[in-house]
C-alpha positions as CSV (number, residue, x, y, z in Angstrom):
1,M,-19.9,-13.7,10.9
2,K,-20.0,-10.0,10.7
3,K,-16.3,-9.8,10.5
4,L,-16.2,-12.6,7.8
5,L,-18.6,-10.7,5.5
6,L,-16.7,-7.4,6.1
7,I,-13.4,-9.2,5.1
8,I,-15.0,-10.7,1.9
9,S,-16.6,-7.3,1.0
10,L,-13.2,-5.6,1.4
11,I,-11.1,-8.0,-0.4
12,S,-13.6,-8.8,-3.3
13,I,-12.4,-7.7,-6.6
14,Q,-14.4,-4.9,-8.4
15,A,-15.9,-6.5,-11.5
16,F,-16.0,-3.3,-13.4
17,A,-12.8,-1.7,-12.3
18,Q,-10.9,-0.1,-15.0
19,N,-7.2,-0.7,-15.3
20,V,-5.6,2.7,-16.1
21,I,-1.9,3.9,-15.8
22,E,-1.3,7.6,-16.3
23,T,2.1,9.0,-16.8
24,K,3.4,12.4,-15.4
25,T,2.8,13.7,-18.9
26,G,-0.7,12.8,-19.0
27,I,-0.6,9.9,-21.3
28,K,-3.2,7.2,-20.2
29,I,-2.3,3.6,-20.8
30,N,-5.0,0.8,-20.8
31,P,-3.1,-2.4,-19.9
32,V,-4.4,-5.9,-20.2
33,E,-6.4,-6.8,-17.2
34,N,-4.5,-8.4,-14.3
35,S,-1.1,-7.6,-16.0
36,I,0.0,-4.8,-13.7
37,H,2.5,-5.4,-10.9
38,V,4.6,-3.1,-8.9
39,D,8.2,-3.7,-8.1
40,A,8.8,-1.6,-5.2
41,N,12.6,-2.3,-4.8
42,G,13.2,-1.6,-8.5
43,K,10.9,1.4,-8.3
44,K,9.0,0.4,-11.5
45,I,5.6,-0.7,-12.6
46,Y,5.2,-3.5,-15.0
47,Y,2.2,-4.1,-17.3
48,K,1.2,-5.7,-20.6
49,L,-0.5,-4.0,-23.4
50,P,-3.0,-5.9,-25.8
51,D,-1.4,-7.5,-28.8
52,V,2.1,-6.9,-27.4
53,V,4.2,-9.9,-26.2
54,K,6.9,-8.0,-24.4
55,E,6.1,-6.8,-20.9
56,Q,6.3,-3.0,-20.5
57,K,7.7,-0.9,-17.6
58,L,7.5,2.6,-16.2
59,K,9.6,4.1,-13.5
60,F,8.0,5.6,-10.6
61,S,9.3,8.9,-11.4
62,D,7.5,8.8,-14.8
63,L,4.3,7.6,-13.1
64,N,1.3,9.7,-12.0
65,T,-1.2,7.1,-11.1
66,A,-2.2,3.4,-11.7
67,N,-5.6,2.1,-10.8
68,F,-6.0,-1.6,-11.1
69,G,-8.6,-3.8,-9.6
70,D,-9.1,-2.7,-5.9
71,Y,-5.6,-1.0,-5.9
72,R,-4.5,2.6,-6.4
73,F,-0.8,3.4,-6.8
74,K,0.3,7.0,-7.0
75,S,3.7,8.7,-7.4
76,F,4.5,11.8,-5.1
77,V,7.3,14.2,-4.9
78,I,8.0,14.5,-1.1
79,N,10.8,16.6,0.2
80,K,12.1,16.7,-3.3
81,K,12.4,13.1,-3.8
82,S,10.1,10.9,-5.9
83,K,8.2,8.2,-4.0
84,A,5.4,5.9,-4.9
85,Y,2.9,4.4,-2.7
86,Y,-0.3,2.2,-2.6
87,I,-3.2,4.4,-1.6
88,L,-5.0,2.9,1.4
89,A,-7.5,5.7,1.8
90,E,-8.4,9.3,1.1
91,D,-10.5,11.6,3.2
92,K,-10.8,15.5,3.7
93,G,-7.7,16.4,1.6
94,K,-5.5,13.7,3.3
95,T,-4.0,10.5,1.9
96,F,-3.1,7.4,3.8
97,A,-0.4,5.4,1.9
98,T,2.0,2.6,2.2
99,I,4.8,0.8,0.5
100,K,6.5,-2.4,1.2
101,T,10.1,-3.1,0.1
102,S,12.3,-6.3,0.8
103,K,15.9,-6.8,1.3
104,V,17.9,-10.1,1.2
105,I,19.8,-10.7,4.5
106,S,22.7,-12.9,4.6
107,R,23.9,-14.5,8.0
108,G,26.2,-17.5,8.3
109,G,25.8,-18.7,4.8
110,F,21.9,-18.4,4.9
111,E,19.8,-16.0,3.1
112,S,16.5,-14.6,4.2
113,V,14.2,-11.9,2.9
114,L,13.2,-9.0,5.4
115,D,10.2,-7.0,4.5
116,F,10.2,-3.2,5.4
117,Y,7.0,-1.2,5.6
118,E,6.4,2.6,5.4
119,L,3.2,4.3,6.2
120,V,2.6,7.9,5.3
121,V,-0.1,10.5,5.7
122,L,0.1,13.3,3.1
123,D,-2.0,16.5,2.6
124,A,-3.5,17.5,-0.7
125,N,-0.2,19.1,-1.7
126,A,1.8,15.9,-1.0
127,N,3.3,17.4,2.2
128,L,4.3,14.7,4.6
129,L,2.0,15.0,7.7
130,A,3.1,11.9,9.6
131,S,4.8,8.7,8.9
132,I,5.8,5.4,10.6
133,S,8.0,2.6,9.5
134,F,8.9,-0.7,10.6
135,S,10.2,-4.2,9.4
136,A,8.7,-7.6,9.8
137,N,11.7,-8.3,12.2
138,N,10.6,-9.1,15.8
139,S,12.8,-6.6,17.6
140,E,11.1,-4.7,20.5
141,K,11.1,-1.4,18.4
142,N,9.4,-3.0,15.4
143,I,6.8,-4.8,17.6
144,K,6.0,-1.5,19.3
145,E,5.5,0.3,15.9
146,R,3.5,-2.3,14.5
147,A,1.2,-2.2,17.7
148,G,0.8,1.6,17.0
149,V,-0.6,1.3,13.4
150,N,-4.4,1.3,14.6
151,A,-3.8,4.3,16.7
152,F,-2.0,6.1,13.8
153,I,-5.0,5.4,11.5
154,Q,-7.6,6.6,14.3
155,T,-5.6,9.8,14.9
156,H,-5.5,10.8,11.2
157,F,-8.7,9.3,9.7
158,P,-11.2,9.3,12.6
159,D,-14.0,10.0,10.1
160,C,-13.4,6.8,7.8
161,P,-15.3,4.2,9.4
162,K,-14.6,1.6,6.7
163,L,-10.7,2.1,7.2
164,L,-11.1,1.9,11.0
165,E,-13.3,-1.2,10.8
166,K,-10.8,-2.9,8.4
167,A,-7.8,-1.9,10.4
168,K,-9.6,-3.3,13.6
169,L,-10.0,-6.6,11.9
170,F,-6.1,-6.9,11.7
171,E,-5.5,-5.7,15.3
172,S,-3.5,-8.4,17.2
173,N,-5.1,-10.4,19.8
174,A,-3.4,-11.2,23.1
175,S,-1.7,-14.4,21.7
176,D,0.0,-12.3,19.0
177,T,2.6,-10.7,21.2
178,T,4.7,-9.7,18.2
179,N,1.7,-7.6,16.5
180,R,2.2,-9.3,13.1
181,M,-1.4,-9.4,12.3
182,I,-1.3,-5.7,10.8
183,L,1.2,-6.9,8.3
184,T,-1.5,-8.8,6.7
185,F,-3.6,-5.8,6.3
186,L,-0.5,-3.9,4.7
187,D,0.5,-6.9,2.5
188,V,-2.9,-6.4,0.6
189,P,-3.0,-2.7,0.2
190,I,-6.6,-2.4,-1.0
191,F,-8.1,1.0,-1.4
192,V,-10.9,1.9,1.2
193,N,-13.4,4.5,0.1
194,C,-14.1,6.7,2.9
195,Q,-17.4,8.1,1.6
């Protein structure tokens, strides 16, 4: 019951959350509620403005931050490359972030979609401190990387009990030999306040 209540509290949408997009030039955009969506493959964020029919878009390279519902999305320059991530948590000058991209794979006339996940820990200056990446593929390497996500979080965010509790909820049990439960955690990248 305690786990269920924790999941509900973590996933519940903040009733008073403000939807704001801020560009690199400091312009603040107030989109229509529930209109923001991220296209990680296209490296764009889409949104609607009040009284405007056409959907608007902003490149990740022009984005500073986007806050919508329980989500925080931010653009960084890492190793001279513009990257954007969902922020999972921030604590003591470090940021834990993730992004999921997808690729269509064709084999023998059949197509399927394979998801790729990247998790990063950044310092206050957007320097990359650590990262792990894996796909939803069930290769031995990907299974091992997925199994290491909780340890990765514990190493870099030991003083963020809410994040540790949330990640523990998605830890695979003995019957999940492919460690796929953690993907559920990453597929809904809700921001966790460490304070």
